C-alpha positions as CSV (number, residue, x, y, z in Angstrom):
1,X,-5.3,23.4,-18.7
2,X,-3.3,22.3,-21.7
3,X,-3.5,22.9,-25.5
4,X,-2.9,20.3,-28.1
5,X,-2.5,21.0,-31.9
6,X,-3.3,18.3,-34.4
7,X,-4.9,17.7,-37.8
8,X,-7.1,14.8,-36.9
9,X,-8.8,13.5,-33.8
10,X,-9.2,9.7,-33.5
11,X,-11.8,8.5,-31.1
12,X,-12.3,5.1,-29.5
13,X,-16.1,4.3,-29.3
14,X,-17.2,2.5,-26.1
15,X,-16.4,4.5,-23.1
16,X,-15.2,7.5,-25.1
17,X,-18.2,8.5,-27.4
18,X,-20.7,5.9,-26.2
19,X,-21.5,5.3,-22.6
20,X,-21.8,1.5,-22.8
21,X,-19.4,0.3,-20.2
22,X,-22.0,-1.0,-17.9
23,X,-23.7,-2.9,-20.7
24,X,-20.5,-4.4,-21.9
25,X,-19.6,-5.5,-18.3
26,X,-23.0,-7.0,-17.7
27,X,-23.2,-8.9,-21.0
28,X,-19.7,-10.3,-20.7
29,X,-20.1,-11.4,-17.1
30,X,-23.4,-13.2,-17.9
31,X,-21.7,-14.9,-20.8
32,X,-18.8,-15.9,-18.5
33,X,-21.1,-17.4,-15.9
34,X,-23.0,-19.4,-18.5
35,X,-19.7,-20.9,-19.7
36,X,-18.2,-21.5,-16.3
37,X,-15.5,-18.9,-16.7
38,X,-14.2,-16.4,-14.1
39,X,-16.0,-13.1,-14.8
40,X,-13.2,-11.0,-13.2
41,X,-10.5,-12.7,-15.3
42,X,-12.5,-12.1,-18.5
43,X,-13.2,-8.5,-17.7
44,X,-9.6,-7.8,-16.8
45,X,-8.8,-8.1,-20.5
46,X,-12.1,-7.5,-22.3
47,X,-12.3,-3.7,-22.4
48,X,-10.6,-2.2,-25.5
49,X,-9.7,-5.5,-27.2
50,X,-11.4,-7.4,-30.0
51,X,-13.9,-9.9,-28.7
52,X,-12.4,-12.7,-30.8
53,X,-9.0,-12.2,-29.1
54,X,-10.5,-12.1,-25.6
55,X,-12.5,-15.3,-26.2
56,X,-9.5,-17.1,-27.7
57,X,-7.5,-16.1,-24.6
58,X,-10.0,-17.2,-22.0
59,X,-11.9,-20.0,-23.7
60,X,-9.9,-21.5,-26.6
61,X,-12.0,-24.6,-26.5
62,X,-15.1,-22.6,-27.7
63,X,-15.9,-21.6,-31.2
64,X,-14.6,-18.1,-31.4
65,X,-16.8,-17.1,-34.4
66,X,-20.0,-18.4,-32.8
67,X,-19.3,-16.8,-29.4
68,X,-18.5,-13.4,-31.0
69,X,-21.8,-13.5,-32.9
70,X,-23.6,-14.3,-29.6
71,X,-21.9,-11.5,-27.6
72,X,-22.5,-9.1,-30.5
73,X,-26.2,-9.9,-30.6
74,X,-26.6,-9.5,-26.8
75,X,-24.7,-6.1,-26.8
76,X,-26.5,-4.8,-29.8
77,X,-29.9,-5.7,-28.3
78,X,-29.1,-4.2,-24.9
79,X,-30.9,-0.8,-24.4
80,X,-29.5,2.2,-22.7
81,X,-26.5,3.3,-24.8
82,X,-26.2,7.1,-24.6
83,X,-23.4,9.6,-25.5
84,X,-20.6,10.3,-23.1
85,X,-21.0,13.8,-21.7
86,X,-19.6,16.3,-24.1
87,X,-19.1,13.8,-26.9
88,X,-21.6,15.1,-29.4
89,X,-20.7,18.7,-28.8
90,X,-17.1,17.9,-29.5
91,X,-17.6,15.9,-32.7
92,X,-20.1,18.4,-34.0
93,X,-17.5,21.2,-33.6
94,X,-14.8,19.4,-35.6
95,X,-14.4,20.1,-39.3
96,X,-15.7,17.4,-41.7
97,X,-13.1,14.7,-42.4
98,X,-11.0,15.7,-39.4
99,X,-12.2,12.9,-37.1
100,X,-12.6,9.2,-37.1
101,X,-13.7,6.3,-34.9
102,X,-11.5,3.4,-34.2
103,X,-13.1,0.6,-32.3
104,X,-12.3,-3.0,-31.2
105,X,-16.0,-3.9,-31.9
106,X,-17.2,-5.4,-35.1
107,X,-18.8,-3.4,-37.8
108,X,-22.4,-4.4,-36.9
109,X,-21.9,-3.6,-33.2
110,X,-20.1,-0.3,-34.0
111,X,-22.9,0.7,-36.3
112,X,-25.5,-0.1,-33.6
113,X,-23.6,2.0,-31.1
114,X,-23.2,5.0,-33.5
115,X,-26.8,4.8,-34.4
116,X,-27.8,4.9,-30.7
117,X,-25.8,8.1,-30.1
118,X,-26.6,9.6,-33.5
119,X,-23.0,10.0,-34.6
120,X,-21.7,9.7,-38.2
121,X,-17.9,9.6,-38.5
122,X,-16.4,10.2,-41.9
123,X,-14.1,7.3,-41.2
124,X,-14.9,4.2,-39.2
125,X,-12.4,1.5,-38.5
126,X,-13.6,-1.7,-36.8
127,X,-12.3,-5.1,-35.8
128,X,-13.4,-6.3,-39.2
129,X,-11.0,-3.9,-41.0
130,X,-7.7,-4.9,-39.3
131,X,-5.6,-8.0,-38.9
132,X,-4.5,-7.1,-35.4
133,X,-6.6,-5.3,-32.8
134,X,-5.5,-2.9,-30.0
135,X,-2.9,-2.7,-28.5
136,X,-1.6,-3.1,-32.1
137,X,-1.7,0.4,-33.7
138,X,-3.0,-0.9,-37.1
139,X,-6.5,0.6,-36.6
140,X,-5.3,4.0,-35.7
141,X,-2.8,4.1,-38.5
142,X,-5.5,3.1,-41.0
143,X,-7.8,5.9,-39.7
144,X,-5.0,8.5,-39.9
145,X,-4.1,7.4,-43.4
146,X,-7.7,7.6,-44.5
147,X,-8.0,11.2,-43.2
148,X,-4.6,12.1,-44.8
149,X,-2.8,12.8,-41.5
150,X,0.5,11.4,-40.3
151,X,0.5,9.7,-36.9
152,X,2.2,12.6,-35.2
153,X,-0.5,14.9,-36.5
154,X,-3.2,13.0,-34.6
155,X,-4.7,13.1,-31.2
156,X,-6.2,9.8,-29.9
157,X,-8.9,9.8,-27.3
158,X,-9.0,6.5,-25.4
159,X,-10.4,4.9,-22.2
160,X,-8.5,1.6,-22.0
161,X,-4.8,0.6,-21.5
162,X,-4.8,-1.4,-24.8
163,X,-6.1,1.6,-26.7
164,X,-3.6,4.0,-25.1
165,X,-0.8,1.7,-26.0
166,X,-2.1,1.5,-29.6
167,X,-2.1,5.3,-29.9
168,X,1.2,5.9,-28.2
169,X,3.0,3.1,-30.3
170,X,3.3,5.4,-33.4
171,X,3.9,8.7,-31.6
172,X,0.3,9.9,-31.5
173,X,-0.7,12.2,-28.6
174,X,-3.3,10.5,-26.4
175,X,-5.9,11.8,-24.1
176,X,-7.1,9.3,-21.5
177,X,-10.8,9.3,-20.5
178,X,-11.3,7.8,-17.0
179,X,-14.8,6.3,-17.7
180,X,-13.7,2.7,-17.6
181,X,-10.3,2.6,-16.0
182,X,-8.7,4.8,-13.4
183,X,-6.1,7.4,-14.4
184,X,-3.3,5.2,-12.9
185,X,-4.1,2.5,-15.6
186,X,-3.8,5.0,-18.5
187,X,-0.1,5.8,-18.4
188,X,1.8,8.0,-20.7
189,X,-1.1,10.2,-21.8
190,X,-1.0,13.9,-22.3
191,X,-4.0,14.4,-20.0
192,X,-6.7,12.6,-18.1
193,X,-10.3,13.7,-18.3
194,X,-13.5,12.5,-16.7
195,X,-15.5,13.1,-19.9
196,X,-15.3,14.9,-23.2
197,X,-16.9,18.0,-21.6
198,X,-13.3,18.8,-20.7
199,X,-12.1,18.8,-24.3
200,X,-12.9,21.9,-26.4
201,X,-12.1,22.8,-30.0
202,X,-10.6,26.2,-29.5
203,X,-9.6,27.1,-33.0
204,X,-9.2,26.0,-36.6
205,X,-6.5,27.4,-38.8
206,X,-5.1,26.7,-42.3
207,X,-2.6,23.8,-42.0
208,X,-0.4,24.4,-45.0
209,X,-2.1,21.5,-46.9
210,X,-5.6,20.2,-47.3
211,X,-6.0,19.5,-43.6
212,X,-6.8,22.4,-41.2
213,X,-4.8,22.8,-38.0
214,X,-6.9,22.1,-34.9
215,X,-6.2,23.5,-31.4
216,X,-7.8,21.5,-28.6
217,X,-8.1,22.9,-25.1
218,X,-8.1,20.3,-22.3
219,X,-9.6,22.0,-19.3
220,X,-9.6,19.1,-16.8
221,X,-6.2,17.5,-16.2
222,X,-5.9,14.8,-13.6
């Protein structure tokens, strides 16, 4: 067990709040087969990165904009997105305006995911809001600034190497969720957990400014 103090909690979406990993994998692999691409090669870089960047890397001959729209449509239409275990309990326990979602998905896709799990973050940063996606830290910095927290006052919860790198780049503390990648792929995090059932808001105290000081207890460390 460890305890982490912060003023803001910044969540990735897919694989952290929303259990959509299997859907993402299936949609991308079907797309890859249809375009005569290596599905394993595509999936080796697809999780945690903006779709436009992935397509540009694996199939630069295609229209990135058109392919993103097609993948977005397929993912948004796919049934079966549910919350990660413990996710809704954790976000419901956090004070208002103390948490945000930072996703590599587009705004329509993120909205679809959040609607499916019935979550409403005060701040949402999507691929449409940044110039550079993860592992660039721009999205997390934008979310922290919107909440009024400095990077070192934030805890990031991520499930992908690109997301972990984005969080660690500016000195944020990162918790790695092993829903998509094994713990060995999520290096440099403060703790590894199997789901958000292991992350508990233990206390809320005055923080000396407008933001309260949060203490998170992480029960499952791997």
